[in-house]
VOPAGU-2260 file (C-alpha; in pm, 1 decimal, decimal comma):
REM VOPAGU-2260
SITE   aa  ch    i         X         Y         Z
SITE  MET   A    0   -2287,8  -10419,4   13270,3
SITE  SER   A    1   -2121,6  -10180,2   13566,6
SITE  SER   A    2   -1822,3   -9981,3   13477,9
SITE  LEU   A    3   -1557,2   -9750,4   13697,1
SITE  PRO   A    4   -1620,0   -9401,9   13705,4
SITE  SER   A    5   -1376,6   -9231,9   13424,2
SITE  SER   A    6   -1179,7   -9032,9   13724,1
SITE  ARG   A    7   -1073,1   -9357,9   13855,2
SITE  LEU   A    8   -1014,8   -9515,1   13505,2
SITE  GLY   A    9    -714,7   -9289,0   13423,2
SITE  ASP   A   10    -590,6   -8963,3   13479,8
SITE  GLY   A   11    -294,9   -8931,3   13233,2
SITE  ASP   A   12     -70,2   -9093,7   13439,8
SITE  GLY   A   13    -178,1   -9422,4   13532,5
SITE  ARG   A   14    -278,3   -9352,8   13901,3
SITE  GLY   A   15    -664,9   -9361,1   13836,9
SITE  LEU   A   16    -604,3   -9703,6   13751,1
SITE  ASP   A   17    -377,3   -9787,0   14067,5
SITE  ARG   A   18    -682,1   -9589,0   14285,8
SITE  ALA   A   19    -939,1   -9845,5   14110,6
SITE  VAL   A   20    -724,3  -10115,8   14213,9
SITE  GLU   A   21    -718,6   -9999,9   14555,6
SITE  ASP   A   22   -1054,6   -9933,0   14601,4
SITE  LEU   A   23   -1145,1  -10295,2   14513,2
SITE  GLY   A   24   -1007,3  -10439,9   14845,4
SITE  PRO   A   25    -696,4  -10704,4   14919,0
SITE  ASP   A   26    -996,4  -10943,9   14956,1
SITE  ARG   A   27   -1042,1  -10973,2   14581,9
SITE  PHE   A   28    -687,0  -11023,2   14488,9
SITE  GLY   A   29    -498,8  -11353,8   14512,8
SITE  ASN   A   30     -86,6  -11371,7   14579,9
SITE  ARG   A   31      71,5  -11424,1   14289,0
SITE  GLU   A   32     335,9  -11638,8   14434,8
SITE  LEU   A   33      87,7  -11842,6   14659,6
SITE  SER   A   34    -106,0  -11907,5   14323,5
SITE  TRP   A   35     209,2  -12034,8   14166,7
SITE  LEU   A   36     255,6  -12248,4   14468,6
SITE  ASP   A   37    -126,1  -12362,6   14415,3
SITE  PHE   A   38     -41,1  -12484,8   14073,7
SITE  GLY   A   39     248,1  -12693,3   14217,4
SITE  ALA   A   40     -21,6  -12884,1   14420,8
SITE  ARG   A   41    -218,3  -12990,1   14137,1
SITE  LEU   A   42      82,4  -13129,6   13987,5
SITE  LEU   A   43     110,7  -13339,2   14285,0
SITE  ASP   A   44    -263,3  -13444,1   14269,1
SITE  LEU   A   45    -166,8  -13559,6   13936,1
SITE  ALA   A   46     139,6  -13725,8   14051,7
SITE  GLU   A   47     -40,1  -13921,2   14301,0
SITE  ASP   A   48    -341,6  -14012,0   14081,8
SITE  ASP   A   49    -337,2  -14399,9   14035,9
SITE  SER   A   50    -551,9  -14404,2   13731,2
SITE  LEU   A   51    -278,5  -14192,9   13486,5
SITE  PRO   A   52     -14,9  -14399,1   13347,0
SITE  LEU   A   53     265,3  -14472,3   13585,2
SITE  LEU   A   54     561,6  -14262,3   13395,8
SITE  GLU   A   55     368,1  -13974,4   13372,4
SITE  ARG   A   56     341,6  -13954,8   13705,7
SITE  ALA   A   57     691,0  -14003,4   13740,7
SITE  LYS   A   58     718,6  -13644,8   13503,0
SITE  PHE   A   59     482,6  -13466,1   13739,4
SITE  LEU   A   60     658,5  -13515,3   14022,1
SITE  ALA   A   61     996,5  -13413,1   13824,8
SITE  ILE   A   62     799,6  -13110,1   13664,5
SITE  PHE   A   63     698,0  -12996,7   14042,4
SITE  SER   A   64    1053,0  -13024,8   14146,5
SITE  GLU   A   65    1226,8  -12825,0   13907,7
SITE  GLY   A   66     927,3  -12581,6   13896,9
SITE  LEU   A   67     977,1  -12523,0   14243,7
SITE  ASP   A   68    1360,6  -12442,5   14177,8
SITE  GLU   A   69    1270,2  -12177,0   13969,6
SITE  PHE   A   70    1020,0  -12057,7   14210,0
SITE  PHE   A   71    1281,4  -12008,9   14466,5
SITE  GLN   A   72    1564,8  -11868,5   14232,7
SITE  VAL   A   73    1301,9  -11574,0   14066,5
SITE  ARG   A   74    1013,2  -11527,4   14268,9
SITE  VAL   A   75    1108,0  -11587,4   14656,2
SITE  ALA   A   76    1449,5  -11397,3   14539,8
SITE  GLY   A   77    1284,0  -11149,9   14438,8
SITE  LEU   A   78    1059,8  -11129,5   14746,2
SITE  LYS   A   79    1406,0  -11135,0   14974,5
SITE  ASP   A   80    1580,1  -10877,5   14768,3
SITE  GLN   A   81    1268,0  -10633,0   14884,0
SITE  VAL   A   82    1274,7  -10729,6   15234,8
SITE  GLU   A   83    1639,1  -10638,7   15201,6
SITE  ALA   A   84    1595,5  -10335,4   15065,8
SITE  GLY   A   85    1369,2  -10226,5   15337,6
SITE  LEU   A   86    1081,7  -10240,1   15089,3
SITE  ARG   A   87     695,5  -10278,6   15344,9
SITE  THR   A   88     466,2  -10177,8   15026,1
SITE  ARG   A   89     166,2  -10420,9   15041,4
SITE  SER   A   90      73,5  -10604,8   14697,1
SITE  PRO   A   91    -248,5  -10586,2   14583,4
SITE  ASP   A   92    -378,0  -10903,4   14781,5
SITE  GLY   A   93    -254,1  -10707,6   15109,2
SITE  LEU   A   94      67,7  -10864,4   15186,0
SITE  ARG   A   95     387,6  -10723,4   15266,6
SITE  PRO   A   96     730,9  -10892,8   15111,5
SITE  SER   A   97     806,2  -11044,0   15489,1
SITE  GLU   A   98     424,6  -11138,4   15489,0
SITE  ALA   A   99     446,7  -11323,4   15196,0
SITE  LEU   A  100     767,4  -11493,7   15265,7
SITE  ARG   A  101     642,2  -11617,2   15578,9
SITE  ALA   A  102     311,5  -11745,1   15383,3
SITE  ILE   A  103     524,1  -11924,6   15115,6
SITE  ALA   A  104     738,2  -12123,6   15373,5
SITE  GLY   A  105     438,5  -12240,5   15530,6
SITE  ARG   A  106     268,0  -12328,0   15201,0
SITE  VAL   A  107     611,5  -12499,1   15067,6
SITE  GLY   A  108     662,5  -12690,4   15372,8
SITE  GLU   A  109     334,3  -12845,7   15304,1
SITE  LEU   A  110     411,7  -12918,3   14963,4
SITE  VAL   A  111     745,5  -13045,6   15045,5
SITE  ALA   A  112     615,4  -13314,4   15263,3
SITE  ARG   A  113     314,8  -13368,9   15050,2
SITE  GLN   A  114     596,2  -13448,1   14768,9
SITE  SER   A  115     790,6  -13693,6   14976,4
SITE  GLU   A  116     496,8  -13842,7   15073,3
SITE  VAL   A  117     363,4  -13944,8   14700,3
SITE  PHE   A  118     709,8  -14018,6   14581,0
SITE  VAL   A  119     776,6  -14257,2   14879,4
SITE  ASP   A  120     430,3  -14414,2   14929,2
SITE  ARG   A  121     291,2  -14429,7   14610,5
SITE  VAL   A  122     489,1  -14347,2   14315,5
SITE  LEU   A  123     786,0  -14537,2   14423,6
SITE  PRO   A  124     603,8  -14887,4   14514,6
SITE  ALA   A  125     401,9  -14871,4   14159,6
SITE  LEU   A  126     745,8  -14827,1   13990,8
SITE  ALA   A  127     902,6  -15124,3   14162,8
SITE  GLU   A  128     561,8  -15333,0   14082,8
SITE  ALA   A  129     652,3  -15246,2   13722,7
SITE  GLY   A  130    1025,2  -15381,4   13776,9
SITE  ILE   A  131    1137,5  -15022,3   13779,2
SITE  GLY   A  132    1328,1  -14982,0   14098,6
SITE  LEU   A  133    1515,3  -14729,0   14256,0
SITE  CYS   A  134    1719,1  -14908,1   14476,8
SITE  ASP   A  135    1933,2  -14846,0   14818,9
SITE  TRP   A  136    2259,9  -14901,7   14862,4
SITE  ALA   A  137    2227,6  -15158,6   15136,1
SITE  ALA   A  138    1977,4  -15356,6   14929,3
SITE  LEU   A  139    2203,1  -15467,7   14646,2
SITE  GLY   A  140    2331,6  -15794,2   14585,7
SITE  GLU   A  141    2715,0  -15848,5   14545,9
SITE  ALA   A  142    2693,7  -15844,2   14168,7
SITE  ASP   A  143    2546,5  -15498,1   14129,6
SITE  ARG   A  144    2770,6  -15347,9   14370,9
SITE  GLY   A  145    3045,4  -15460,7   14207,5
SITE  HIS   A  146    2962,6  -15313,8   13903,3
SITE  LEU   A  147    2859,4  -14970,2   14093,6
SITE  VAL   A  148    3187,3  -14988,6   14194,9
SITE  GLU   A  149    3356,0  -14998,3   13850,2
SITE  VAL   A  150    3151,0  -14708,3   13746,7
SITE  PHE   A  151    3232,5  -14497,3   14072,9
SITE  GLU   A  152    3635,7  -14575,1   13962,9
SITE  ARG   A  153    3613,7  -14498,6   13604,5
SITE  GLN   A  154    3373,0  -14206,1   13564,8
SITE  ILE   A  155    3281,2  -14068,5   13942,7
SITE  PHE   A  156    3607,2  -14083,4   14120,1
SITE  PRO   A  157    3849,9  -13871,4   13884,8
SITE  VAL   A  158    3628,7  -13576,1   13909,2
SITE  LEU   A  159    3514,4  -13522,0   14268,6
SITE  THR   A  160    3723,5  -13299,3   14485,3
SITE  PRO   A  161    3644,9  -13323,6   14871,5
SITE  LEU   A  162    3676,7  -12986,7   15060,4
SITE  SER   A  163    3796,5  -13008,5   15413,6
SITE  VAL   A  164    3628,3  -12732,6   15657,8
SITE  ASP   A  165    3820,4  -12629,4   15973,2
SITE  PRO   A  166    4038,3  -12318,0   16083,1
SITE  GLY   A  167    4252,0  -12316,0   15818,8
SITE  HIS   A  168    4006,0  -12400,8   15554,6
SITE  PRO   A  169    3652,2  -12153,1   15556,8
SITE  PHE   A  170    3304,9  -12305,3   15424,7
SITE  PRO   A  171    3363,1  -12323,3   15089,3
SITE  TYR   A  172    3120,3  -12187,6   14832,2
SITE  ILE   A  173    2821,6  -12366,1   14742,0
SITE  SER   A  174    2685,2  -12316,0   14359,8
SITE  ASN   A  175    2323,9  -12280,0   14266,6
SITE  LEU   A  176    2128,0  -12602,0   14236,3
SITE  SER   A  177    2441,7  -12802,0   14332,9
SITE  LEU   A  178    2400,9  -13125,3   14512,8
SITE  ASN   A  179    2648,2  -13187,7   14790,3
SITE  LEU   A  180    2750,9  -13467,7   15050,9
SITE  ILE   A  181    2830,5  -13281,3   15406,4
SITE  VAL   A  182    3077,1  -13563,1   15588,5
SITE  ARG   A  183    3218,3  -13564,1   15934,7
SITE  VAL   A  184    3569,4  -13778,2   15925,5
SITE  GLY   A  185    3793,3  -13818,2   16227,7
SITE  ASP   A  186    4154,0  -13889,8   16242,9
SITE  PRO   A  187    4167,1  -14270,1   16413,5
SITE  VAL   A  188    4514,0  -14121,1   16574,3
SITE  SER   A  189    4424,9  -13800,8   16721,7
SITE  GLY   A  190    4078,6  -13810,2   16758,5
SITE  GLU   A  191    4018,6  -13488,5   16592,8
SITE  GLU   A  192    3720,0  -13436,9   16397,5
SITE  ARG   A  193    3617,7  -13216,1   16107,2
SITE  VAL   A  194    3358,6  -13181,5   15847,4
SITE  ALA   A  195    3378,4  -13243,5   15496,5
SITE  ARG   A  196    3178,9  -13130,8   15208,6
SITE  VAL   A  197    3174,1  -13359,1   14874,9
SITE  LYS   A  198    3005,0  -13202,3   14592,5
SITE  VAL   A  199    2803,9  -13435,3   14345,7
SITE  PRO   A  200    2927,3  -13331,0   14013,3
SITE  PRO   A  201    2634,1  -13227,4   13824,1
SITE  LEU   A  202    2706,0  -13347,3   13456,2
SITE  LEU   A  203    2671,7  -13691,1   13557,5
SITE  PRO   A  204    2322,9  -13829,1   13530,1
SITE  ARG   A  205    2128,9  -13800,9   13877,8
SITE  PHE   A  206    2057,2  -14158,2   13898,1
SITE  VAL   A  207    2301,0  -14434,0   13831,6
SITE  VAL   A  208    2152,0  -14684,2   13618,0
SITE  LEU   A  209    2195,7  -15107,1   13692,7
SITE  PRO   A  210    2303,1  -15325,4   13414,6
SITE  ASP   A  211    1964,3  -15459,2   13363,9
SITE  GLY   A  212    1866,3  -15087,7   13260,6
SITE  GLU   A  213    1518,9  -15045,6   13514,9
SITE  ARG   A  214    1674,2  -14996,8   13819,8
SITE  PHE   A  215    1873,4  -14710,3   13909,8
SITE  VAL   A  216    2084,2  -14562,0   14261,2
SITE  ALA   A  217    2099,3  -14222,9   14342,6
SITE  LEU   A  218    2424,0  -14063,6   14252,6
SITE  GLU   A  219    2487,2  -13932,0   14622,5
SITE  GLN   A  220    2411,3  -14300,9   14767,8
SITE  LEU   A  221    2712,6  -14450,3   14551,0
SITE  ILE   A  222    2950,6  -14148,1   14639,7
SITE  ALA   A  223    2858,2  -14217,9   15014,6
SITE  ALA   A  224    2913,8  -14578,5   14956,8
SITE  GLN   A  225    3243,5  -14478,8   14857,5
SITE  LEU   A  226    3371,6  -14223,8   15148,0
SITE  GLY   A  227    3632,3  -14468,8   15223,0
SITE  THR   A  228    3836,6  -14408,8   14918,8
SITE  LEU   A  229    3797,9  -14060,2   14908,5
SITE  PHE   A  230    3910,8  -14003,8   15258,9
SITE  PRO   A  231    4146,4  -14290,8   15303,5
SITE  ASP   A  232    4286,9  -14372,8   15707,9
SITE  MET   A  233    4018,8  -14150,7   15819,4
SITE  VAL   A  234    3696,1  -14273,0   16011,1
SITE  ILE   A  235    3382,2  -14192,3   15837,2
SITE  GLY   A  236    3109,7  -14084,2   16054,7
SITE  GLU   A  237    2779,6  -13920,2   15983,7
SITE  HIS   A  238    2673,8  -13789,1   15647,1
SITE  TYR   A  239    2387,6  -13656,9   15453,4
SITE  ALA   A  240    2273,3  -13491,6   15130,2
SITE  PHE   A  241    2211,8  -13138,7   15089,6
SITE  ARG   A  242    2150,0  -12862,9   14801,2
SITE  VAL   A  243    2138,2  -12524,5   14791,3
SITE  THR   A  244    1928,0  -12248,1   14590,1
SITE  ARG   A  245    2068,5  -11897,3   14506,5
SITE  ASN   A  246    1904,4  -11595,0   14403,5
SITE  ALA   A  247    1929,4  -11644,1   13989,4
SITE  ASP   A  248    1646,1  -11341,4   13907,5
SITE  LEU   A  249    1769,0  -11144,8   13644,8
SITE  ALA   A  250    1715,8  -10789,6   13681,5
SITE  LEU   A  251    1891,7  -10541,6   13450,4
SITE  GLU   A  252    1927,1  -10171,8   13487,7
SITE  GLU   A  253    1946,5   -9963,5   13178,6
SITE  ASP   A  254    2209,9   -9749,8   13309,9
SITE  GLU   A  255    2451,4   -9999,0   13395,1
SITE  ALA   A  256    2529,3  -10094,9   12990,2
SITE  ASP   A  257    2519,0   -9995,0   12679,4
SITE  ASP   A  258    2355,9  -10267,4   12543,8
SITE  LEU   A  259    2152,3  -10560,5   12617,9
SITE  LEU   A  260    2477,3  -10815,1   12575,0
SITE  SER   A  261    2625,1  -10624,9   12849,2
SITE  ALA   A  262    2375,3  -10608,5   13059,9
SITE  VAL   A  263    2318,8  -10968,7   13075,7
SITE  GLU   A  264    2695,5  -11072,0   13093,2
SITE  MET   A  265    2709,3  -10806,0   13371,8
SITE  GLU   A  266    2404,5  -10998,6   13594,2
SITE  LEU   A  267    2496,5  -11346,2   13485,7
SITE  ARG   A  268    2798,3  -11277,9   13673,1
SITE  ARG   A  269    2606,7  -11148,1   13958,3
SITE  ARG   A  270    2371,6  -11456,5   13977,1
SITE  ARG   A  271    2727,9  -11636,3   13989,8
SITE  PHE   A  272    2786,7  -11560,8   14378,9
SITE  GLY   A  273    2374,6  -11469,9   14419,3
SITE  ARG   A  274    2300,3  -11515,1   14759,3
SITE  ALA   A  275    2121,2  -11853,5   14945,4
SITE  VAL   A  276    1775,3  -11868,6   14936,4
SITE  ARG   A  277    1690,2  -12227,8   15021,2
SITE  LEU   A  278    1836,6  -12511,0   15166,4
SITE  GLU   A  279    1724,6  -12872,2   15127,3
SITE  VAL   A  280    1827,9  -13139,1   15325,6
SITE  GLU   A  281    1784,5  -13512,2   15367,7
SITE  GLY   A  282    1537,3  -13587,5   15663,4
SITE  ALA   A  283    1775,2  -13785,6   15871,7
SITE  MET   A  284    2016,6  -13509,6   15880,1
SITE  SER   A  285    2123,8  -13428,9   16242,8
SITE  SER   A  286    2016,8  -13110,0   16359,8
SITE  ASP   A  287    2397,2  -12959,2   16435,3
SITE  MET   A  288    2443,5  -13042,2   16083,8
SITE  ARG   A  289    2152,5  -12844,3   15957,8
SITE  ASP   A  290    2213,8  -12566,1   16209,1
SITE  MET   A  291    2584,8  -12556,5   16066,8
SITE  LEU   A  292    2480,2  -12562,9   15706,4
SITE  ALA   A  293    2216,1  -12284,8   15783,5
SITE  ARG   A  294    2411,2  -12067,9   15954,3
SITE  GLU   A  295    2721,2  -12095,9   15672,1
SITE  LEU   A  296    2486,2  -12010,9   15432,4
SITE  ASP   A  297    2296,7  -11726,8   15644,0
SITE  LEU   A  298    1958,9  -11899,3   15605,6
SITE  GLY   A  299    1683,9  -11970,7   15856,0
SITE  ASP   A  300    1460,2  -12262,8   16005,2
SITE  ALA   A  301    1176,3  -12107,3   15749,3
SITE  ASP   A  302    1405,0  -12130,7   15477,6
SITE  THR   A  303    1529,0  -12463,7   15501,4
SITE  PHE   A  304    1319,8  -12783,3   15390,8
SITE  ALA   A  305    1396,3  -13152,7   15487,7
SITE  THR   A  306    1255,7  -13436,0   15315,1
SITE  ASP   A  307    1285,6  -13822,0   15294,9
SITE  ALA   A  308    1236,5  -13836,8   14891,3
SITE  PRO   A  309    1589,4  -13832,1   14707,5
SITE  LEU   A  310    1667,5  -13437,6   14691,4
SITE  ASP   A  311    1624,9  -13293,1   14292,1
SITE  LEU   A  312    1331,6  -13560,5   14207,8
SITE  GLY   A  313    1381,2  -13339,3   13832,0
SITE  GLY   A  314    1626,9  -13643,9   13802,3
SITE  LEU   A  315    1301,3  -13849,1   13750,4
SITE  TRP   A  316    1309,3  -13714,5   13371,3
SITE  ALA   A  317    1539,3  -14028,4   13294,9
SITE  VAL   A  318    1277,9  -14239,5   13445,6
SITE  TYR   A  319     985,3  -14110,8   13224,8
SITE  GLY   A  320    1211,7  -14142,9   12931,5
SITE  LEU   A  321    1230,6  -14542,8   12976,0
SITE  ASP   A  322    1095,2  -14737,4   12690,0
SITE  ARG   A  323     838,6  -14942,6   12846,2
SITE  PRO   A  324     563,5  -14981,9   12568,4
SITE  ASP   A  325     417,3  -15233,4   12829,4
SITE  LEU   A  326     308,5  -14997,2   13079,7
SITE  PRO   A  327     -23,2  -14819,4   12996,4
SITE  GLU   A  328     -45,2  -14477,1   12828,8
């Protein structure tokens, strides 16, 4: 077996090994972040595999969604920090941080489109065939709507806090991984229009269960159907769901704290207001709404991803947890 010259393996300070890595060339290395996205593509392979148990396929979509959240919070956020710091050093695969971000944006765009297709065209119809329905509000009957209105009035309405966006009320802070509605409302008397934001409470279940226990409605759909209650005497215009991911990379500086606990507390305070690194929007969102959100969050087109599937499919864990022993395992 061939070996590297000893002069390259080490010279007492580690630089020899670095030179050995450089000598191999970037074509011998894969990008770390793109490799993770290849793993994500494998999860989507499993989700669309009709030979696998149906609830397992829903689980793989949930894992992909949650993994992508962490990917942006840590890995993409770290690269953005490097770009902001002006770093242009190439990683072993030959990409500078800015180049890696461009490659990631293109690959994530492909994966998000595929995730939407797998869910909408394959998993969702299979769930419906098995009697597990993710229902649209518009398709529900009177009895189901009545039940959901009761749930809204009892559990959801008391914890909602709509915020208006106008010259006297600047765009509100959007917390990390929160699901939100952006709503255009109008004054029927003056004709004045403004935009409002409604945060979907994170402590509530992602999908609201109907009385049969096997049909669900996305929480944001229920809230959207009751916007007239939140904005009485106003004309409700276009409304869309969106979600923001922020920098949650944990970077501890030894000279900033005397002990690990203090350092962690300090970093968590930073993360609470970390910069936005991704904007997710529903596919039907108008371009002016999308542009407004991206501008307020200081994000560009490469940071914005639209999907026809519900945002945050991590909520599919609730579907995976259904007691359906009749389905193949």
